[in-house]
mmCIF file of the C-alpha atoms, coordinates in Angstrom:
data_MODEL
# 
_entry.id   MODEL 
# 
loop_
_atom_site.group_PDB 
_atom_site.id 
_atom_site.type_symbol 
_atom_site.label_atom_id 
_atom_site.label_alt_id 
_atom_site.label_comp_id 
_atom_site.label_asym_id 
_atom_site.label_entity_id 
_atom_site.label_seq_id 
_atom_site.pdbx_PDB_ins_code 
_atom_site.Cartn_x 
_atom_site.Cartn_y 
_atom_site.Cartn_z 
_atom_site.occupancy 
_atom_site.B_iso_or_equiv 
_atom_site.pdbx_formal_charge 
_atom_site.auth_seq_id 
_atom_site.auth_comp_id 
_atom_site.auth_asym_id 
_atom_site.auth_atom_id 
_atom_site.pdbx_PDB_model_num 
ATOM 1  C CA . MET A 1 1  ? -166.998 -261.769 112.875 1.00 0.00 ? 1  MET A CA 1 
ATOM 2  C CA . SER A 1 2  ? -168.212 -265.337 112.593 1.00 0.00 ? 2  SER A CA 1 
ATOM 3  C CA . LEU A 1 3  ? -171.794 -266.018 111.495 1.00 0.00 ? 3  LEU A CA 1 
ATOM 4  C CA . HIS A 1 4  ? -171.610 -269.270 113.444 1.00 0.00 ? 4  HIS A CA 1 
ATOM 5  C CA . ALA A 1 5  ? -170.366 -267.879 116.768 1.00 0.00 ? 5  ALA A CA 1 
ATOM 6  C CA . ALA A 1 6  ? -172.570 -266.747 119.600 1.00 0.00 ? 6  ALA A CA 1 
ATOM 7  C CA . TYR A 1 7  ? -171.921 -263.350 121.149 1.00 0.00 ? 7  TYR A CA 1 
ATOM 8  C CA . LYS A 1 8  ? -172.542 -261.884 124.576 1.00 0.00 ? 8  LYS A CA 1 
ATOM 9  C CA . LYS A 1 9  ? -172.629 -258.497 126.144 1.00 0.00 ? 9  LYS A CA 1 
ATOM 10 C CA . ASN A 1 10 ? -169.442 -257.231 127.775 1.00 0.00 ? 10 ASN A CA 1 
ATOM 11 C CA . ARG A 1 11 ? -170.485 -257.674 131.422 1.00 0.00 ? 11 ARG A CA 1 
ATOM 12 C CA . THR A 1 12 ? -168.824 -254.423 132.483 1.00 0.00 ? 12 THR A CA 1 
ATOM 13 C CA . VAL A 1 13 ? -171.065 -252.348 130.220 1.00 0.00 ? 13 VAL A CA 1 
ATOM 14 C CA . GLU A 1 14 ? -173.981 -250.611 131.965 1.00 0.00 ? 14 GLU A CA 1 
ATOM 15 C CA . GLU A 1 15 ? -177.219 -249.860 130.249 1.00 0.00 ? 15 GLU A CA 1 
ATOM 16 C CA . ALA A 1 16 ? -180.154 -247.512 130.740 1.00 0.00 ? 16 ALA A CA 1 
ATOM 17 C CA . PRO A 1 17 ? -183.230 -246.599 128.658 1.00 0.00 ? 17 PRO A CA 1 
ATOM 18 C CA . LEU A 1 18 ? -183.073 -243.166 127.040 1.00 0.00 ? 18 LEU A CA 1 
ATOM 19 C CA . GLN A 1 19 ? -186.233 -241.708 125.416 1.00 0.00 ? 19 GLN A CA 1 
ATOM 20 C CA . GLY A 1 20 ? -186.988 -244.804 123.336 1.00 0.00 ? 20 GLY A CA 1 
ATOM 21 C CA . ASP A 1 21 ? -183.320 -245.567 122.706 1.00 0.00 ? 21 ASP A CA 1 
ATOM 22 C CA . LEU A 1 22 ? -180.790 -247.332 124.890 1.00 0.00 ? 22 LEU A CA 1 
ATOM 23 C CA . MET A 1 23 ? -177.702 -245.734 126.497 1.00 0.00 ? 23 MET A CA 1 
ATOM 24 C CA . LEU A 1 24 ? -174.646 -247.783 127.224 1.00 0.00 ? 24 LEU A CA 1 
ATOM 25 C CA . PHE A 1 25 ? -171.704 -246.820 129.394 1.00 0.00 ? 25 PHE A CA 1 
ATOM 26 C CA . GLU A 1 26 ? -168.335 -248.606 128.979 1.00 0.00 ? 26 GLU A CA 1 
ATOM 27 C CA . PRO A 1 27 ? -166.480 -247.892 132.220 1.00 0.00 ? 27 PRO A CA 1 
ATOM 28 C CA . SER A 1 28 ? -162.992 -248.922 131.109 1.00 0.00 ? 28 SER A CA 1 
ATOM 29 C CA . THR A 1 29 ? -163.014 -246.188 128.444 1.00 0.00 ? 29 THR A CA 1 
ATOM 30 C CA . SER A 1 30 ? -165.494 -243.827 130.207 1.00 0.00 ? 30 SER A CA 1 
ATOM 31 C CA . LYS A 1 31 ? -167.467 -243.667 126.961 1.00 0.00 ? 31 LYS A CA 1 
ATOM 32 C CA . PHE A 1 32 ? -171.232 -243.410 126.508 1.00 0.00 ? 32 PHE A CA 1 
ATOM 33 C CA . PHE A 1 33 ? -173.065 -244.854 123.492 1.00 0.00 ? 33 PHE A CA 1 
ATOM 34 C CA . VAL A 1 34 ? -176.679 -244.359 122.421 1.00 0.00 ? 34 VAL A CA 1 
ATOM 35 C CA . LEU A 1 35 ? -178.246 -247.244 120.508 1.00 0.00 ? 35 LEU A CA 1 
ATOM 36 C CA . ASN A 1 36 ? -181.242 -246.690 118.260 1.00 0.00 ? 36 ASN A CA 1 
ATOM 37 C CA . SER A 1 37 ? -184.052 -249.252 118.328 1.00 0.00 ? 37 SER A CA 1 
ATOM 38 C CA . THR A 1 38 ? -182.407 -251.550 115.796 1.00 0.00 ? 38 THR A CA 1 
ATOM 39 C CA . MET A 1 39 ? -179.063 -251.597 117.608 1.00 0.00 ? 39 MET A CA 1 
ATOM 40 C CA . ALA A 1 40 ? -180.901 -252.000 120.919 1.00 0.00 ? 40 ALA A CA 1 
ATOM 41 C CA . PHE A 1 41 ? -182.802 -254.960 119.589 1.00 0.00 ? 41 PHE A CA 1 
ATOM 42 C CA . VAL A 1 42 ? -179.485 -256.640 118.578 1.00 0.00 ? 42 VAL A CA 1 
ATOM 43 C CA . TRP A 1 43 ? -177.878 -255.717 121.893 1.00 0.00 ? 43 TRP A CA 1 
ATOM 44 C CA . ASN A 1 44 ? -180.742 -257.251 123.881 1.00 0.00 ? 44 ASN A CA 1 
ATOM 45 C CA . ALA A 1 45 ? -180.757 -260.453 121.753 1.00 0.00 ? 45 ALA A CA 1 
ATOM 46 C CA . LEU A 1 46 ? -177.074 -261.198 122.388 1.00 0.00 ? 46 LEU A CA 1 
ATOM 47 C CA . ASP A 1 47 ? -177.422 -263.457 125.424 1.00 0.00 ? 47 ASP A CA 1 
ATOM 48 C CA . GLY A 1 48 ? -174.390 -265.632 124.926 1.00 0.00 ? 48 GLY A CA 1 
ATOM 49 C CA . ALA A 1 49 ? -176.324 -268.367 123.113 1.00 0.00 ? 49 ALA A CA 1 
ATOM 50 C CA . ALA A 1 50 ? -177.817 -266.465 120.172 1.00 0.00 ? 50 ALA A CA 1 
ATOM 51 C CA . LYS A 1 51 ? -175.847 -266.514 116.916 1.00 0.00 ? 51 LYS A CA 1 
ATOM 52 C CA . PRO A 1 52 ? -176.268 -263.849 114.223 1.00 0.00 ? 52 PRO A CA 1 
ATOM 53 C CA . ALA A 1 53 ? -178.673 -266.084 112.266 1.00 0.00 ? 53 ALA A CA 1 
ATOM 54 C CA . ASP A 1 54 ? -180.837 -266.379 115.418 1.00 0.00 ? 54 ASP A CA 1 
ATOM 55 C CA . VAL A 1 55 ? -180.965 -262.633 115.795 1.00 0.00 ? 55 VAL A CA 1 
ATOM 56 C CA . VAL A 1 56 ? -181.843 -262.186 112.153 1.00 0.00 ? 56 VAL A CA 1 
ATOM 57 C CA . HIS A 1 57 ? -184.699 -264.684 112.434 1.00 0.00 ? 57 HIS A CA 1 
ATOM 58 C CA . SER A 1 58 ? -185.965 -262.946 115.593 1.00 0.00 ? 58 SER A CA 1 
ATOM 59 C CA . MET A 1 59 ? -185.736 -259.490 113.964 1.00 0.00 ? 59 MET A CA 1 
ATOM 60 C CA . HIS A 1 60 ? -187.493 -260.710 110.837 1.00 0.00 ? 60 HIS A CA 1 
ATOM 61 C CA . SER A 1 61 ? -190.357 -262.224 112.842 1.00 0.00 ? 61 SER A CA 1 
ATOM 62 C CA . THR A 1 62 ? -190.647 -259.325 115.335 1.00 0.00 ? 62 THR A CA 1 
ATOM 63 C CA . PHE A 1 63 ? -190.697 -256.382 112.900 1.00 0.00 ? 63 PHE A CA 1 
ATOM 64 C CA . GLU A 1 64 ? -193.442 -256.458 110.309 1.00 0.00 ? 64 GLU A CA 1 
ATOM 65 C CA . GLY A 1 65 ? -192.326 -255.823 106.760 1.00 0.00 ? 65 GLY A CA 1 
ATOM 66 C CA . VAL A 1 66 ? -188.586 -256.349 107.360 1.00 0.00 ? 66 VAL A CA 1 
ATOM 67 C CA . ASP A 1 67 ? -187.000 -258.177 104.468 1.00 0.00 ? 67 ASP A CA 1 
ATOM 68 C CA . ALA A 1 68 ? -184.817 -261.106 105.639 1.00 0.00 ? 68 ALA A CA 1 
ATOM 69 C CA . SER A 1 69 ? -181.804 -259.886 103.558 1.00 0.00 ? 69 SER A CA 1 
ATOM 70 C CA . VAL A 1 70 ? -182.135 -256.351 105.066 1.00 0.00 ? 70 VAL A CA 1 
ATOM 71 C CA . ALA A 1 71 ? -182.398 -257.813 108.530 1.00 0.00 ? 71 ALA A CA 1 
ATOM 72 C CA . GLU A 1 72 ? -179.284 -259.937 107.917 1.00 0.00 ? 72 GLU A CA 1 
ATOM 73 C CA . ALA A 1 73 ? -177.256 -256.945 106.741 1.00 0.00 ? 73 ALA A CA 1 
ATOM 74 C CA . ASP A 1 74 ? -178.430 -254.784 109.691 1.00 0.00 ? 74 ASP A CA 1 
ATOM 75 C CA . VAL A 1 75 ? -177.637 -257.496 112.283 1.00 0.00 ? 75 VAL A CA 1 
ATOM 76 C CA . ASN A 1 76 ? -174.185 -258.151 110.750 1.00 0.00 ? 76 ASN A CA 1 
ATOM 77 C CA . ARG A 1 77 ? -173.361 -254.411 110.725 1.00 0.00 ? 77 ARG A CA 1 
ATOM 78 C CA . ALA A 1 78 ? -174.615 -254.030 114.285 1.00 0.00 ? 78 ALA A CA 1 
ATOM 79 C CA . ILE A 1 79 ? -172.581 -256.930 115.584 1.00 0.00 ? 79 ILE A CA 1 
ATOM 80 C CA . GLU A 1 80 ? -169.450 -255.748 113.793 1.00 0.00 ? 80 GLU A CA 1 
ATOM 81 C CA . GLU A 1 81 ? -169.864 -252.278 115.271 1.00 0.00 ? 81 GLU A CA 1 
ATOM 82 C CA . LEU A 1 82 ? -170.597 -253.520 118.800 1.00 0.00 ? 82 LEU A CA 1 
ATOM 83 C CA . LEU A 1 83 ? -167.581 -255.827 118.598 1.00 0.00 ? 83 LEU A CA 1 
ATOM 84 C CA . SER A 1 84 ? -165.275 -252.984 117.370 1.00 0.00 ? 84 SER A CA 1 
ATOM 85 C CA . LEU A 1 85 ? -166.422 -250.819 120.273 1.00 0.00 ? 85 LEU A CA 1 
ATOM 86 C CA . GLY A 1 86 ? -165.760 -253.529 122.826 1.00 0.00 ? 86 GLY A CA 1 
ATOM 87 C CA . LEU A 1 87 ? -169.414 -253.636 123.921 1.00 0.00 ? 87 LEU A CA 1 
ATOM 88 C CA . ILE A 1 88 ? -169.887 -257.310 123.035 1.00 0.00 ? 88 ILE A CA 1 
ATOM 89 C CA . GLU A 1 89 ? -167.533 -260.296 122.789 1.00 0.00 ? 89 GLU A CA 1 
ATOM 90 C CA . PRO A 1 90 ? -167.605 -263.847 121.494 1.00 0.00 ? 90 PRO A CA 1 
ATOM 91 C CA . ALA A 1 91 ? -169.304 -266.160 123.945 1.00 0.00 ? 91 ALA A CA 1 
ATOM 92 C CA . ALA A 1 92 ? -167.249 -269.009 125.377 1.00 0.00 ? 92 ALA A CA 1 
ATOM 93 C CA . THR A 1 93 ? -167.759 -272.233 123.519 1.00 0.00 ? 93 THR A CA 1 
ATOM 94 C CA . ALA A 1 94 ? -168.470 -275.394 125.500 1.00 0.00 ? 94 ALA A CA 1 
# 
């Protein structure tokens, strides 16, 4: 994972709200994933332009009392996991 790369959602993944969480369906593997609020926040922030540092800044300013270093660790772990599951991918560079 590159801290300087932007990431985007895998366009084949479908999403739906699920009792305060977010459910994803990856059709190529027929697997479902349930994201907690932190993972859902990261998922929703990955628009193809946002880099990990942008997501960290957004998380730190959105959630009261979140330490910047904790937010950075959480975002990095979330991106690594989403990448490993094939739910996100690096955005194309211009």
